N, C-alpha and C positions, 0 to 999 in steps of 0.2 A: 504494500500500500504506500503510495507516494505521500510524503509529508506535505502539508499545506504550505504555501509560500509565506515568508516572513511578513509581519505587519509593521508598517512604519508609523511611529507615533512621535509627537513633539511634547516634551516635558520641560517646562522652565526654559524654553528657548533652545533645548538640546534635541536633536533628532536621533531616535533610537529605532533599531530594527529588532523586533521581538519574534522569536521563532518557537515552533512546537508548543503553542499555547494549550493545545488539547491533551498533551501528554500527562498521564496521571502520575504525579510524584508520590502521592499517598493512595494506595489501592483502596483502603477503607477510611474514607474521610468523614467529615462532619455529617454528611447526608447519607452515608452508607453507600454512596455511589462513587467514592473516590474524590480526591482533591487535586486539581490540575495545576500545571505550571502557570496557566493564565490566572487562576484564582490566587495562587501565591503572589504573583506580581501585583495583582489588584490589592491584596492585603498590604504588601509593603508600600505601595504608593499611597494608600489611605492612612497608614499608621505613621508615615514619614514625619509629619509635623512634630510629633512627640518623641519619635525614636531618634531622629538625627541629632538633636542636642546631646544625646548620650553617646554618640559615635564621633561627632565632629572633633577633629584634631587628634584623634587617637589611632594608633596602628590597629588595624582590624584583620584578624585571621578569619578566613572563610572555610566552611565545611561544605563541599560540593557533592551533590548526588545526581550525576547526569542521567541516571536511569531510575531515579526515585529512591525512596527510603529502603526498599528491599534489595537494591542493587549495591554495587561497589561505591565507596565514597573516598574522598581524600581531603586532607587539610591543605590549604593553600595560604602561604604567607606573602610571597612576592606578588605584587600586582602584575597581572598578565601584560606581556609586551604588546599585545593587540588591543590594549585599552584605548578608549577614545582619546583624542588629543586634549580634550578638556578635563579628563579625569586626573586629578592630582595624586601625589604619593607622599608618604611620610617615612623617612629613613630612621630605622632603629638598628644599630649595629651594622651588619652588612646586608640588611633586608630592606627593600622598598615596598612598604605596605600600601594598600589602597587607602586613600583619604575619602571618607564618606561624609561629605558636607552638604550635599544637595539631593533632592529627590531623584534626579536623573541617574546619579551614581548608584543609589540604592536599587532602582529598577534595573539598571544595567547588570548589577551583580545578581539580582534575582533571575534575570534572563540566562545567566550562566549556571543556573540551578544551585546557587549558593544558598542553601536552605538556612544554615545557621551562621550567625555573625558573632564573633568573639573579640571584643575590643580589649585593649590594654586598660589598666587602671589609671594611666597617666596621659596627660595631654601635652602635645608638642608646644613649645620647644623644651619644656621641662620634663623630659621623659624619665627622669630619675625620681620624680615626686608623684606618688599615687594620689589622686584626688579623693580617694576613700580607702578605708580598710574593708576587706570583705571576708566574711566567714561563710564558706560553702558547706552546707549541711547535707551529707550524703548517707542515706540509711543502708545498713547491712541487713538483709532479710534475716528474720521476719519483721524487722523494723520497717516502717513505711513513712509516708509523708506526714502522718499524724504524729509519729514519734519525733520527726523533724520539727513539727509545730511545737511540741513540748520543749525541745532543746532550744528552739528559736526564742521562746519566751524566757528561758533561763539566760540565754545570751543577752537579751534585752535588759533583763533585771540586773545582770552584772554590769552592763554598760551604764545603766542609769545610776548605779551606786558610785560610779566614777564620774558622774556628771556629763555623760555622753548620750546624745540622741542617736537612734538607729532607724533605718527603714528596711522593709522586707519585701521580697518577691519570690515567686515560685521559680524553680529552675526551668520549668516546662518539661522536666523529665521526672525524676523520682523524689527530689528534695526541695529545699528552700535555701535562700541566700540572704544573709543579713549584711547590710551596708552601713558603715559608719563614715559619714562625710568628714573630710579633713579640709581640702581646698586651701592648704597653707604651704609651709616650707618643709614639712617632714618628708624625708626620703625613704626609699625601700629599706635602707640600712637600719632605720629606726622602726618602721611600720611592721616589717616581717617578724623580728624577734618579739615586738610588743604583742602582736596577734597570737604568736605561739604561746607566750606567757599567759595570756588570758585563756586560751584554749586549755592549757594545762591546769589552770585554776579550776575550770569547769569540770575537767576530767577527774580531778582529785575530789571535788565535791559530789560528783555523780558517776562513780566508776562503773556502775552497772548500766549506765545510759550513754555515756560519752566516751569516745576514743579519739586520740590525736595522731595515731599512726596509720599509714596506708596498708599495713599488713592485713591481708584478707582474713586470716584466722582470728585476728583480734577484733574484728568488726561485726561478727555475727550477733544480730539482735541489738546492735548499738548504732549510734549515729556518729559518723566521722565529722568532726569539726575540722575542715580542711583549711588551715591557716596558710598553707604553702602557696595559695593563690596570690598572696601579696608579694609577688616577685616580678622583676622587670621582664623576665623571660616568659611569664605566664599571661594568659588571657582568660577572661570569664565571659560566659554567654551573655549577650546584651539583653537588657530589658527590652521586651517586645519582639525578640527574635523567635521565629518558629523553631521547632525542634523536630529532628528526624526520628520520631516515635511512630507507633502504630497509627496514630491519628495526628492531625496537624495542631498539636498543642503549642502554647506560647509561654515564654517566660514573662510572668504577669505580676505587676505590682499589687500588693495587698495592703490593707489596713491591719493594724495590730488587733483590732476588734474582730476582724474576720478570722485571723489566726486562732484567737481564743475561742470564738464561736464554733469553728470547725472542730477544734479539739474537744470542747465540751459536748458537742453533738456526735462525736465519733464519725464525722462525715468527711472522708477523704475527697469525695467528689467536689466539695466546696473549695478545694485548693487546686482545681484543675480547670483550665480554660483553653478554648480554641479561638481561632482568629476572629470570627464574628462576635463572640462574646467579649473579646478584648476591645474591639472597636466600639461596641456599645458601652462598655465600662468607661472608656476614655471620653466618649461624648457626655457621659453622665457625671463622671468623677474628675475629669482632667487627668493630668499626669501625676499620679501619686508619688512617683520617684523624683519629681522635679527638684525638691529640696536638696537631694544628694548632690546636685550640681552647684549649689550656692552656699549652703550652710558651712560656716567655718568653725572648726573645732581643733583643739590641740590635745594630743594624747598625754594623759597624766604621767608624771615622772615615776609614780609608784610601781608601774609594771615595766618600765624600760630596763 
């Protein structure tokens, strides 16, 4: 069967050729009939106003699935040589990452079947300074997202005792992620050991619930607080990014009340969202993660 010809569109004054829009990237999508590349591009175009501020100025790693989520995938750091002339880059080390600062770039990447976008925690030119500390909560079966909700609330409580505010989102996969905005002068050399120290405090307080090591055998039934994400060499899935799961789930901002309510109700489904739900939430609630981009906080000396 011959593939339909590309469709030419104009976005923000940029001309793009979009191909294979009917290809199913998720065989079992939100409607039960699959979720196509065209639907993915439409989602990214519509979510762009709230997503791009979280990507702009940051090196972005892409995870591409040319034949959909059931096919082979690959991480891509270097921005492709065949990028449009107007697509900028950000250098980190010896890698030229794609700069995602406008809707057209986001759509262009989606057309390359870049389902997942994973930005750095730092913004150019100060790529040694993470704008937030992140705690990636990853459950080891039979622990699940509700176990992560319990740990997230413990993390929040610990941070509040230190005078720090935090925001939370789903990973779009199995867990949750807690962000502590900094937006100051702290470098990875300070933030990484500080985040490890806090994770260790929580592990000591809740040894049957929390683990800080990547060792699989130690993680059964517990939640890994992955502090190692606070590294210049690491990236974390972007808020509003789709995920390559069985269905087109999204890394979604939450309120702390939602986390508590889901835990109290034992409702894991309340912490899982797909594209259409996220678009509706943004229309109703705005960008719940927006404060992470502007709130300035300093890490207390006590844990350094």
